[in-house]
N, CA, C and O of each residue as an XYZ file, in Angstrom:
272
protein
N      15.720     49.745    -14.011
C      14.690     49.277    -13.125
C      14.830     47.755    -12.977
O      15.014     47.047    -13.966
N      14.741     47.264    -11.746
C      14.856     45.836    -11.472
C      13.472     45.211    -11.344
O      12.548     45.793    -10.776
N      13.365     43.998    -11.896
C      12.103     43.262    -11.769
C      12.297     42.129    -10.768
O      13.301     41.418    -10.802
N      11.341     41.976     -9.894
C      11.398     40.917     -8.884
C      10.271     39.922     -9.126
O       9.148     40.287     -9.473
N      10.613     38.653     -8.930
C       9.575     37.626     -9.042
C       8.684     37.687     -7.815
O       9.138     37.908     -6.693
N       7.418     37.488     -8.065
C       6.499     37.434     -6.935
C       6.585     36.030     -6.341
O       6.416     35.040     -7.053
N       6.841     35.949     -5.068
C       6.952     34.659     -4.396
C       5.556     34.106     -4.104
O       4.630     34.859     -3.804
N       5.416     32.779     -4.197
C       4.112     32.180     -3.890
C       3.808     32.352     -2.397
O       4.722     32.476     -1.581
N       2.532     32.357     -2.053
C       2.188     32.503     -0.637
C       2.751     31.327      0.164
O       2.884     30.216     -0.350
N       3.073     31.588      1.407
C       3.654     30.557      2.258
C       2.640     29.423      2.456
O       1.492     29.661      2.833
N       3.079     28.205      2.199
C       2.218     27.028      2.327
C       2.027     26.683      3.800
O       2.955     26.776      4.604
N       0.804     26.282      4.133
C       0.558     25.816      5.491
C       1.116     24.405      5.634
O       1.191     23.655      4.660
N       1.503     24.054      6.839
C       2.042     22.727      7.097
C       0.916     21.700      6.975
O      -0.157     21.876      7.552
N       1.167     20.616      6.213
C       0.181     19.564      6.063
C       0.041     18.796      7.370
O       1.014     18.580      8.093
N      -1.182     18.393      7.653
C      -1.459     17.653      8.883
C      -2.029     16.294      8.506
O      -2.955     16.202      7.699
N      -1.474     15.242      9.092
C      -1.968     13.886      8.850
C      -3.079     13.581      9.856
O      -2.808     13.349     11.034
N      -4.313     13.583      9.394
C      -5.455     13.339     10.272
C      -5.437     11.912     10.798
O      -5.720     11.681     11.974
N      -5.104     10.942      9.930
C      -5.103      9.543     10.332
C      -3.983      9.206     11.302
O      -4.031      8.164     11.957
N      -2.976     10.065     11.409
C      -1.854      9.803     12.313
C      -2.218     10.067     13.769
O      -1.547      9.572     14.675
N      -3.260     10.831     14.000
C      -3.679     11.139     15.364
C      -4.240      9.866     16.008
O      -5.128      9.227     15.444
N      -3.731      9.500     17.174
C      -4.124      8.260     17.857
C      -5.631      8.155     18.063
O      -6.184      7.058     17.988
N      -6.300      9.265     18.318
C      -7.748      9.199     18.586
C      -8.550      8.834     17.334
O      -9.702      8.418     17.451
N      -7.967      8.981     16.139
C      -8.656      8.640     14.892
C      -8.338      7.227     14.408
O      -8.934      6.762     13.437
N      -7.418      6.544     15.064
C      -7.016      5.207     14.630
C      -7.930      4.149     15.225
O      -8.416      4.288     16.348
N      -8.157      3.097     14.462
C      -8.984      1.984     14.923
C      -8.087      0.802     15.234
O      -7.025      0.636     14.633
N      -8.523     -0.011     16.174
C      -7.772     -1.216     16.502
C      -7.856     -2.200     15.349
O      -8.881     -2.297     14.674
N      -6.769     -2.932     15.129
C      -6.777     -3.976     14.116
C      -7.593     -5.154     14.614
O      -7.600     -5.430     15.813
N      -8.284     -5.858     13.719
C      -9.045     -7.028     14.167
C      -8.086     -8.101     14.672
O      -6.962     -8.223     14.185
N      -8.542     -8.875     15.653
C      -7.680     -9.911     16.212
C      -7.483    -11.056     15.228
O      -6.445    -11.716     15.247
N      -8.473    -11.299     14.364
C      -8.368    -12.334     13.345
C      -8.457    -11.663     11.987
O      -9.438    -10.980     11.694
N      -7.445    -11.851     11.158
C      -7.444    -11.249      9.832
C      -8.272    -12.100      8.882
O      -7.997    -13.284      8.687
N      -9.282    -11.485      8.299
C     -10.085    -12.201      7.316
C     -10.218    -11.349      6.075
O     -10.150    -10.121      6.134
N     -10.407    -12.012      4.957
C     -10.559    -11.310      3.683
C     -11.997    -10.856      3.525
O     -12.834    -11.100      4.395
N     -12.282    -10.197      2.413
C     -13.639     -9.774      2.105
C     -14.589    -10.943      1.971
O     -15.793    -10.795      2.177
N     -14.061    -12.102      1.628
C     -14.874    -13.309      1.484
C     -15.042    -14.027      2.818
O     -15.756    -15.027      2.889
N     -14.405    -13.540      3.866
C     -14.517    -14.164      5.178
C     -13.517    -15.281      5.415
O     -13.515    -15.887      6.486
N     -12.667    -15.566      4.438
C     -11.635    -16.592      4.597
C     -10.408    -15.956      5.225
O     -10.216    -14.744      5.123
N      -9.569    -16.764      5.877
C      -8.325    -16.207      6.409
C      -7.505    -15.557      5.295
O      -7.431    -16.083      4.184
N      -6.897    -14.424      5.593
C      -6.132    -13.674      4.591
C      -5.030    -14.524      3.958
O      -4.784    -14.438      2.755
N      -4.372    -15.342      4.774
C      -3.271    -16.146      4.238
C      -3.762    -17.072      3.130
O      -3.099    -17.230      2.105
N      -4.929    -17.685      3.341
C      -5.480    -18.605      2.342
C      -5.875    -17.850      1.079
O      -5.547    -18.270     -0.030
N      -6.574    -16.745      1.248
C      -7.012    -15.963      0.086
C      -5.821    -15.414     -0.679
O      -5.829    -15.401     -1.910
N      -4.785    -14.955      0.043
C      -3.615    -14.416     -0.634
C      -2.860    -15.509     -1.390
O      -2.184    -15.216     -2.376
N      -2.964    -16.751     -0.949
C      -2.340    -17.861     -1.677
C      -2.904    -17.923     -3.101
O      -2.162    -18.142     -4.059
N      -4.222    -17.729     -3.231
C      -4.843    -17.728     -4.564
C      -4.321    -16.562     -5.398
O      -4.045    -16.715     -6.588
N      -4.191    -15.410     -4.773
C      -3.670    -14.226     -5.466
C      -2.242    -14.487     -5.924
O      -1.899    -14.226     -7.077
N      -1.421    -14.995     -5.034
C      -0.018    -15.238     -5.340
C       0.153    -16.235     -6.493
O       0.978    -16.030     -7.383
N      -0.628    -17.303     -6.466
C      -0.556    -18.298     -7.554
C      -0.972    -17.678     -8.889
O      -0.343    -17.921     -9.918
N      -2.026    -16.884     -8.859
C      -2.491    -16.243    -10.087
C      -1.449    -15.260    -10.618
O      -1.169    -15.233    -11.817
N      -0.882    -14.461     -9.731
C       0.129    -13.486    -10.149
C       1.348    -14.194    -10.740
O       1.927    -13.714    -11.714
N       1.738    -15.317    -10.169
C       2.861    -16.088    -10.718
C       2.515    -16.646    -12.094
O       3.327    -16.603    -13.018
N       1.304    -17.168    -12.217
C       0.851    -17.747    -13.489
C       0.869    -16.712    -14.613
O       1.223    -17.025    -15.750
N       0.484    -15.477    -14.286
C       0.397    -14.422    -15.304
C       1.549    -13.419    -15.221
O       1.394    -12.261    -15.609
N       2.683    -13.856    -14.724
C       3.921    -13.065    -14.690
C       3.721    -11.671    -14.091
O       4.224    -10.681    -14.624
N       2.981    -11.602    -12.975
C       2.823    -10.336    -12.274
C       1.770     -9.399    -12.839
O       1.645     -8.269    -12.368
N       1.011     -9.835    -13.832
C      -0.035     -8.996    -14.412
C      -1.265     -9.004    -13.500
O      -1.759    -10.073    -13.139
N      -1.748     -7.855    -13.137
C      -2.854     -7.744    -12.188
C      -4.209     -8.036    -12.834
O      -5.047     -8.695    -12.218
N      -4.437     -7.567    -14.043
C      -5.751     -7.667    -14.686
C      -6.312     -9.089    -14.720
O      -7.486     -9.273    -14.399
N      -5.527    -10.101    -15.095
C      -6.097    -11.453    -15.124
C      -6.456    -11.986    -13.731
O      -7.173    -12.980    -13.615
N      -5.966    -11.334    -12.688
C      -6.183    -11.798    -11.322
C      -7.151    -10.897    -10.556
O      -7.173    -10.918     -9.326
N      -7.941    -10.117    -11.265
C      -8.839     -9.151    -10.619
C      -9.810     -9.826     -9.653
O     -10.066     -9.299     -8.571
N     -10.352    -10.977    -10.027
C     -11.293    -11.667     -9.144
C     -10.610    -12.107     -7.847
O     -11.186    -11.993     -6.766
N      -9.382    -12.609     -7.964
C      -8.638    -13.048     -6.779
C      -8.346    -11.857     -5.859
O      -8.474    -11.960     -4.639
N      -7.948    -10.712     -6.467
C      -7.685     -9.523     -5.672
C      -8.953     -9.019     -4.990
O      -8.918     -8.620     -3.826
N     -10.072     -9.037     -5.713
C     -11.339     -8.583     -5.130
C     -11.738     -9.458     -3.931
O     -12.233     -8.954     -2.923
N     -11.520    -10.760     -4.055
C     -11.841    -11.675     -2.953
C     -10.910    -11.414     -1.766
O     -11.324    -11.533     -0.612
N      -9.658    -11.060     -2.049
C      -8.701    -10.793     -0.989
C      -9.074     -9.540     -0.201
O      -8.909     -9.489      1.018
N      -9.575     -8.537     -0.908
C      -9.955     -7.281     -0.239
C     -11.087     -7.537      0.686
O     -11.563     -6.616      1.349
């Protein structure tokens, strides 16, 4: 007598909801951080902190939060 493995049910194709153009939002014309400062300026603080702490994120949590 031969034993056969039961095959898993056929998976449905995944659909990317955010990829649909009607669900996408326009990007703001001016990029600002969560603090309202230009992103470039806020990211400068993040970059300096990350360099100071050799790429460690935890010591730079406040800078990252301000950037968001």
